[in-house]
N, C-alpha and C positions, 0 to 999 in steps of 0.2 A: 550691591545690586538689589533692587527691590524684588519682593516675592512675586509681584504681578509680572514683572519682566521675565523672571525665570520660568513661570508657567507658560508664557507665550513662546519660549524658545524650545519648541518641540517639533519634530519632523512630522509632516502630514502631507496628504495628497491634496493638491489644489489645482484649479483650472485657470490658466493664465492667458490673458490677451496682451500681447506686446504690440505697441503702436509706434510708428516712426514717421516723421515728416521727411519725405524724399527731397533731397537737395538742400537740406536745412543749413549745412555749413557754407553754402554759397550765398545765403541771404545776408543782407545788412543787419546790424544788431537790432535796429528798431523793427525790421521785418521779422526777424526771429522771434522777438518778444510778442509781436502782434499775432504771429502764427500760433505760438504756444497758447496765448490767451484764447484765441478762437477755438483751438483744439480742446482746451479745458472746458470751454463753454458748451461745445457740442457734446462732449462725453458726459458732463454733469447733467445734461438735459435728457439723456436716454432713460427709458423706463427700467432697463436692467441695472444700470448704475444706481438709480435712486432706490429701487427695491432691495438690492443687495446691501447697500449702505445702511438703509433703515433697519435691516435685520442683523446688522453687525457681521455680515458675511463678506466684506470686501476690504482689501488692502490696496492702497494707491501708492505707487512708487514712481517719482519723477526720474527721467533718464537723460535730461538735457535736451534732446531733440525729439522727445516723445514721452511715453509713459508705459508702465506695466500695471495692469489691473489684475489682482489676484482674487478670483471668486472661489468661495468655499462650498457653495451649495450644489451646483450642477454643471456638468460639462457643456450643457447647452447655453448656459449664461454668457460666457465670453463670445460665443459665436453670434448669439442674438444681439449682443451689444455691438459687435462689429457690423452687423447688418443694419442696425439703427443708425450708426455713424455714417455708413455708406449711403443710406437713403437721404440723410440730411445733406451730404456733400453733393448729391446729384442736383439739388435745387439751390445750393448756395455758391458763394464765390470759390474759386479754385484753391483747394488745399490738398496737394498730392500726398496721400498716405499709403503706406503699406502695413499690413497687419499679419501677425502670426499667432496661432493658438496651439496650446499644448497642455495636457494634464500630466502632472508629475509631482515628485516630492519637493516640498519647500520647508525651510526651517527658520526659526527665529534667530535674529542677530541683534546685537546692540551696537549702536554707533558711538562716536566719541562723546556725544552729549548724553549718553546713557538712555537713549530712546530706543524702543524696540522697533525692529523692522524685519523684513523677510528676505531670504536669498535661497539659493539651492538649484538643483538640477532642473526642476520644473520651470523656473524662470529662465535659466540659461538656455535650455532647449527651445523655449518659446521664442527667444531672441534669435537663435540660430534658424528656426523655421522662417521667421519674418525676414531675416537677412537674405533669404533665397529669392524674395519677391521684388517686383517693380511696383511703380505707382499703380494703385487700384487693386492690387492683389490681396486676397484674403486666403492665406495659406494655413493649412491644418496639418499637424502631425498625424501619421497613420493611426496612432493609438486613439486619439480623440475622434478621428473620422470613423473608426470602427464602432465606437460607442454610438455615434449619431446614426451610422448606417443601419442600426437595428430598427430604425423607425422609417416608415415609408416616406414621410413628408420631407426627409432630408436626402434620400438616396439619389434623386435625379440631379442634385446640384454638386455632388461630390465627384471630382475627377482626379484619378490617381496619376501622379507625375513620376512615381518610381523613387528609387533610392538615390541620395546625393550625399557626398562627403563634405562635411562642414569643418569648422575650426577644430584643431587638435586631432584631426583624423577621425572624428566621430561621424558615423554613418546614420542618417535618418531617412525615413520614408515620408514623402510630402504628398499632400492632397490639396488640390485647388478647388476652392468654393466659388462657383459663379452660376448665374442663371441669365435670363434675357436682359435683366436690368441692373443687376448687382454684380460686382466683382470684375475681374480682368481675365478673359478667357485665353489670352495668349500664354504660351509657355514662357516662364521667366527667363530673362536673358542669361542669368547665371547658369541655369540648367542647360540652356542651348549651348553655351560656351563649353561647359563640362562635357556635354555629349559629343561635341566636335572633337575635343581633345581625346575622348575615349575612342572615337573612330580611328583617329590617327594612331593612338597607342595600340589598338587592335591590329592595324595594318603592320605596324612595326614588329609586333609580337609574331605575326604570321611569317614575316620575313626571317626573323630570328629562329623561329621553330623550323622553318624550311631549311635554313642553314645547318641547324643542329642535326636534323634528321639526315641530311646529306652526309655530314661528318660521321654520324653513327653508322650509317650504311657502309661507309668506307672502312670504318674500324671493324665492323662485323665481317666484311669481305676479307679483310686481312687477318682475321682471327685474333685481333687484339682487344676485342671488347668483351667485358664480362660484367655481370650484374649480380649484385648481392642485395637481397631484399629482406626486410623484416616486417612483422605485422605492425599495423598502426597502433595496436593496443600496447605493445612493448615499447614502441617509440614514444608514445604519448601516454604514460600511465595515468595522468590526471584528466585525460580527455573525457568529456561527458559530465564532469562534476559541476559545471557552472549552473546547470538547471536542476540540481539536486537539492532537496530541502527536507528538513525535519521540523515538525511543529511540536515543540516541547509542551508538557502539560501546563495548562493555563492555571495560574494561582487563583484560588477561590478567596476573594477578599470580603465576601458577604458575611455579615454579622451572624446570620443563621447558617451554621455549618451544615445543615441539612441540604443547603443549596449546592453542596460540592458536586452533586450529580449534574447540576446545570452547567458548571464550568467544564466538567468532563464531557458532557453532551455536546457543548459548543465546539470543543476541540475535536471530538469524534466526527461531527458533521462537517467541520472545516476540512478534516483529512479526507472524508468521503468525497467532498467537492473537488479537492485537489487531485484525488485519484482518477477523476474523470478526464484529466488533461494529459493527453498522450505525450506531450513535449516535456513533461516533468518526470523526475524520479522522486517519489514521495515515500518517506520511511513510515512504516505502519505504526499503529497505536501501541501495540505490545512492547515494541522496542523503545519508543520514546517515553512511555510511562515510567520507565526505570529512572528517569531524571526528574522526579517530582521536585517542585519548588520546596524551599525550606532546607535543602542541602546545598553545599558549595558546588557551583556548576561552572566548570571550565569549558567554555563554549568551543574552543579550538579542539580540546581533547574529545569532547562529545562528538563533534563533527567528524573527527578522524575515526572514532569507534563506529559511527553509523555510516561512514563512507559518503558524506555529503559536504557541500561547500557552504550552504546557507542554513540558518536556523531562525525559527520564529519563536519568540517567547512573549509572554504577556500575562494579563490578569483579567478576571471577571468579578465585578461587584454588582450584586443584585439586591435591591431594596424595594420591596413592594412591587410596584409596576414599573420601576425604573431599572435599567440595565446600563452599566458602563463597562465597555470592553476596551482595554488598552493593549495594543499590539505593536511589536517592533520586529522588523526584518533585518537580520544581521549577516554580513559576510563573515562567517566564523573564522575563516582562514587568515583574514587580515584584521578582524575585530572592527570592521567598518560598518556603521549603521547605514543601511540602504534607505529605510524610511521608518517612521513611527507615527502612530495615529491613535487618537482616542475617539471612541464612538459612544456617544450618549444617546440612548434610545429608550422609548417605552418598550414594554415587553412585546407589544404588537408590532412595533417597527423593527424589532430585533429579529423577526422571523426570516428576513432576507439578508441578514448581516453576514452569515457564513459564506454565501455566494459572493457578496461584495468583497469580503476579505480574500477569498480564493482568487478572484480576478486581480486584485491589487498585488497579491503575493506573486502570482504568475508573471504579471507585468514587471514586477520588481527584479525578478531573476532572468528576465528576457525570454520567457516562454511565449510561444504563439498559440493562441486559441482559435480553433475553427469556429465559424458562426454557430454550428450545432453544439460544440462544447460550451461556448459562452452561454447559449440559451439554457442548456442543462444545468450549468453551474449556478446561474442566477435565478433559476426557477424557485418560487416560494412554495413549499410543500403543503402549507395550510395557512389559513388566516385566523384560526381559532387558537388563542394563546394557551388556554387550558389543555387543549389536545396536544399542542406542541410540547408543553411542559411534561405531560405524561409520556409522550414519545421519547423525549430526551432521557427521561428516567429509564425507559426501556432500553435505549441504546447503551446507556452506561452499564446496565445490568447484563446486557447481551454481549458486551465486549469480551467477556471471558468464557463464553459458552464452549469454546473448543477444548478448554482444559478443566473447567469447573462447571459441572452440570447442575449444581445446587441452585443456581439462579435462573434456570430455564423457566420455571413456573412463574417466578416473580416478573421476569421480563415479559412473558406472554400476557400476564395480567396488566402490565403497564401499557402494552400495545393495544390490548383489548379496550382499556379505558380511553385511549387516544381515539380509536375508531368509533367508540360509543359517543364521544363528545363531538366528533366530526366524521360522519359516515363517508365523506368524500375524500378522506385523507388516504390517498393511494399508497404512499410510501409506508405508512404505519400498517396498512393491511398486508403489504408484502413482508414486512418484518414479523408481523404476527404469524403469518403462514410458516415462515422459516423456523420460528420458535416452536410452533406446534409439531412440525416435522422432526425437529431435534428431540423433542420430548418422546415422540413415538419411537425413533431409531435407538435412542440411548437407554431404553427400558424404563424410563420414568413413568410412562403411560402407554404401553404398546397395545392399545386397544383400537378397534375399528372406528370408534367414536372420535378418538383423538386425530386419527388420520383424516377423517371426514371434516373435522374442524380446520385442519390445514388446507384442505381443498376449498372449503367455503371462503376462507380468507383470501386464498389465491384468486378465486373467481371474482371477488369484489375488486381486488387490485387490478386485475386484467381488464375488467369492464370500465374502470375509471381512467386508466392510462396504460393501454396495451404496449406502448413503446418504452415504458419505464425499465431501465436496465436491472433494477433490483427485483422486478417481477420475474425476469428470466432466471435470476439467481434463486429466487424462492421456488420457481417451477422446477429448476434443476434439483433442488433439495427434495422436492416432493417425489420426483421420479427416482432419485437415488435412495433416500431414506424410507419412503413410503412404498413405492412400487418395485424397488430393486431393478429398475429399468436403467441400466448403466449407459447404454447408447443414447437413450432419450435425455438422460441427465447431462451427458457430455455436450450434446447439441445446444442445450439451454445455457450451460455454463459458458460456452464459447460465444454465444450471442451476448451474454452479459459482459464478457471481457472486451468486446468491441467498444463499448461505451464506458467501461470501468477499467482502463488499461493498467492502472497502478494499484488496483484493489487486491490486497493480499488474500482476502477471503476467497475471491474468485479464483486466483491462482492456486490456492490450496485445494479448492474444490476440484479444479481441473486435474491437478496432480493426483489426487486421491482416486478420482474416477478413471483416469488413464491407467492407474495400477489395477483397478478392478477389471479393466479390459485387457490386461496383460501387455499394455503399450509402455514398456519400461522406459525407453529413451524419451518418449514424449512426457511421461510422468516426471522424470528427472529434470527435464528442461523447465517445466512449469514450477516445480518445487524449488529448483535453484534460483529462479527469478524471485520466488516468494521469499527465500532466505536473504537474497540481496536487498529486498525492500523491507525486511523485518529481521535484521541481523542478530538481534538480541532475544529473539523469540525461540526459546529452547524447544518448544513443542514442534515448531515448523522444522527446525534443524533435525530433530529426532525422526520426523517423518521422512526427510530426505535421506538420512543415514540408513534407515531400515529399507528404503527403496534401493539404495546402493547395494546393500547386502543381498537383496533379492536378485539383483543383477550379477551377483558374485563379484562385485567390485569392492572387496573388503578394504583395500588401502584407501579408497575414496571415502568409504564409510568411517574409517579410522580418523581421517582428517576432519570430518564433520564432528565426530565425537570429541576430538581435541578442541575444536571451536566451541562446543558446548561447555567444556570444562574451563575454557578461557573466560567465558562469560560467567559461569558459576562453578567454581573449582570443586565443590562437593556435591554436584548434581548426580543423583542416583541413576537417572536414566542414561546420562552421558557415560558414567562408569560402566553400567551394564552393557551398553553398545560397544564400548572400547574393549571390554573383557571378551565379549563374543567374537569380535573381529580378530583379536589376538589369538584366540583359540582356533578360529577358522584358518588363520595363517600359520598354525603350528607353533605358536609362541606361548606355551602354557606358563612358563616361568614369568614372563612379562605380565601376563594376565593375573597371575598370583600376586604380583607386587602391588596391584591396584587395591588390594584388600586393606592396605594401610591408610587409604583415603577415608576420612571421617564420614563421607557420604555413602560408603559401601554398606548397604543395609544387611540385616540378618539373612534375608532371602538371597541376596547376591552372594554373600559369603557361603551360604549353604549350597547354592548352585555351583560355585567354583569348587567347593570341596567334593561335591558329587562328580563333577566333570573330571577331576584329578584323582578319583578313586579313593578319597578319604571318607569312607562311608559312615563310620561311627561319628566322625565330626560333623558330617552333613546332617545326619539324623538328629543330633543334638541341636544344631542351629535351626533346623526346620521346626523342631518342637518349641524352641524359644520364640521363633517368628510367629507362631500361631497365637501367642498371648495378645499381641496387639494388631493382628491382621483384621482386615475388613471382612464382612460376610462374603463379599465377592471374591476375595483372594483365598479364603480358607479351603475351598474345595480343591484348588490346584496344589496348595501346600500339603494337604493330606495325601494326595496322590504321589507327590514327590517324596514325602516322608515314607510312604509305604515302600517305594522302590529302594530308598537309602537303607531302610531297616532290613529289607529282604537281602540286599547285597552284603550287609554287615552280619548276616546270619541270625538276626533276631526275628524269626518267622512269626511268632505270636504277635509281637508288636506290629509287624508289617501287616498282618491280617486285620488287626484292629484299625490301623490307619486307613487301609483300603475300604473297610466297611464304613468308616466315618465319611470317606470321600463319596461313597455311593449315596449316603444320606444327604450330603450337601448338594450333590448334583441333582438328585431327585427333587429336593425342595426347590431348587432354582428352576427346574423344568415346570414345576406346578404353577409358576408365576408368569409363564410366557404363553403365547398363542401356540396352538398345535402345529402350525405350519412354520414355526420359527425355532430358535434354540439349537441350530445345527452343532455349534461348538459344544453345547452342554451335552447333547447326545453322544458326541465323540468322546468327551471327557468321561462320561458315565461308562462308556464301553471300555476305556482304559482301566478304570477302577474295577470293573467286573473281571477284566483279564488278569489284573493283579491278584484277584481272589481265585483264579483258575476256572471261572464259570464261562466256558467257551461259548455256549449258546447265547446267553444274554450279552456277552461282550461283542460278539460278531454282529448280533442284531442291532445293538445301539450304534456301533461304528458305521454300519450300512445306512442307518437312519440319518446320521450326520452327513454322509456323502450324498444321500439322495436329496436332502434339503439344501445342500450347497455344493452342487456339482461343479467341477472345474470348467465344464463347457459354458456354464452361466456366470461363474465367478472365478476368473483366472488368478485372482489374488488369494482369496481364502479357501477356494476349492482344493488346491494342492495341500493345504494344511489338514483338511479332513482326510485326504488320502494318506498323509504322513501319520495321522492318528491311527488309521486303519493298519498301517504297517507296524506301528508300536503294539497294537492289540495282537496281531498275529505273532509278533516276536515274543511278547510276554507269554503267549500260549505255546511257544516253541515251534510254531508253524513257519519254517523257513520257505517252504514252497510257495506260500501266498505272500509272505512279507517281501522277499527279494525282488520279485517283478515290479513291485511298487517302488522300491528303493532304486532299482535300475532305471525306471522311467524318469526319476527326478534328480538323479545324482549329477547330471552334466548339463542341466538346463536352468534358465532363470526361473526362480520361484520364491515364494515367501517361506519355504520350508528350511529346516536346518539339515537337509539331506545333502551333504557334500562329503567327498572322501575323507578330507582332513578331520571334519567333525565326527564322522561315524567311527573313525579309528580310535577316538578317545571316549565317546559317549557310552557309559555303561548300560544304557537302555538296550543296546544291541548285543549284549554279552551272550544271551541264549543262542544266537545264531552266528557268533563271531568265528567259530571254527569251520563253518561251511565254506568249501572252496569257492563257491559263487560269491559269497560275501567278501572273502579275502581278495578275490580278483577285482571286485567292485571298489574296494577301498585301498587298493595298492597305490603307491606313489606315482606309478606310471599313468594311472587313470585320472589323476588329479590335475584338472585343467583350470583350477581357480585363477581368476584374473587378479593379479597382484597389483 
């Protein structure tokens, strides 16, 4: 087979006009020949035919009693061609035609003479649409009618005929095109006949239902009827998977490997557009990025791991101003290719490509887009190619900001470059604002100037496009990260979710802010949905697990920890969460067994040794952990080391460790604004308490509580109260410590104050013999949800 033929044998989306001469089989042979010649002459004379053929964008397929014309350029082309044919027939001799139009996948085939041709669902469905009509009808599939319906000059001529079942039980929705002069306004006879049959069938069903109801009533009256039900989910475990999709990383085929960000950016934009379609389940970027090209990829296995039925894979090649994107949509459960397409564009033309791809993918898996969703998906964010280039670079950098803050500044610079090149680029302004808010919140630049930069970018985005859902996301972050206005942030995140229903970042933001408001069940619902859409994102799973522990649902948290370890068996966070859950459930030996995992860090080993009262071992491990610890971790390790050494009886070393902790906390506080650093003040108070300085310890602890009161922050506020209880306990002040512990021992909170944990935590040793503490930690008082 020639190379040229092989290249043509690729699946792509085309726009098909199927034409049939009505009553052809009843004509004499010479009449059949004359009719076909006349049809060919009329078709070849149309402007759409000639222009498409001249551009190499037309394939002609004879069908015996008509033809199929496969246009590659536009969904309007086959309809315009049909209208031109109809206008000619109005003034010429009688030639009864019926025509059907559909957009769908076609693929190359090779006939017995080794000539390339086309076939596929796009052509088959166009024929099915046409078969529904009578002479004079121009029928369209609902899919192509919706494309045309976006333009006012088509809307008045499109008349919905509803759904009809055609050959092989396939159901399609049909639209009739007609106006005062063109087309056939009558309902096709086939549809009228089917509707009559449906009326009869409905009447029969009513009679049957009435009979069944009568029988059931008799059975109930006689006490013989019983019902056993089960949920639809258990009865149909695969339900809902048909519209689920994962877009695997697009392979970068560019010679310049610096263009890798371009391929990643296109994938990220495609995912963002798909996330706007409510009818889809779209797996987020973090999970799919683990299946980078270059490694062996078993699509069925990947689909099972991600919980989807369909997979998109492909490649991007960029050379100068030319971009080639090759994409294929695959039913991964059957390894069936739904469609494949190559897109050759200039860089300027590629700006709208992700929206086009998202629409095709959604249609390929049978998802329905509302007109508003379609408009949002297909909107082009900018016409400036250089600005778009900078924006994609920013998106590629920003993709990991939830776990890696080192790229925050680089992402912000890329978005700044984008808006400098195109000041009307609303989407880039929104992402710039989010990056600035992140830099402020995460301590990269916690200055008023940085927060003002976030507000300026936000104002630009809102002025350019107030309805942009990403604006609501950015405004939510500004309220959350900048103003600590959690209720205001939640309102904005929920507005963003309406138009970004599958966006994991939005769901994560909602879950985090619901936690801040103490809405535990709502937080869990949002975070579980996020994990469903991002099943291999360990950070998302970790957030869900810690939320379960706050709700005291330790068994659920344990299941999520096991999920994390199934994804990454040596993940330190997963080990830590599982260890804490097992301790909270009173399973210290099982927690100890986790130390054999290579992912168990020195800090985790030290933490477990301290919890199980192996104080000398804990002190040794904490000392070793300091050697490679980050500046951010050292202050906490010194405080824990001081406690371990004090419990081991090494008082001089304990005092030195606590003094070092004081220095580390004081240094950290010098780098933050005066009205922030609540956690640092509380930590400093604990270090002073370890040194026995009651005045400074209580003062710092109270500062932490004042800066982050539970009334304003139900998530972290209780942690500041827990720190205050630790301070009083280290000072031997049970009278002030126990009321705090009693307040949080039996309610949902982010603290570790539970009867089971307090029974083993050596922190509480100074007040352990107090009858009030013993009553608080008794087994009878432990109502932990298992």
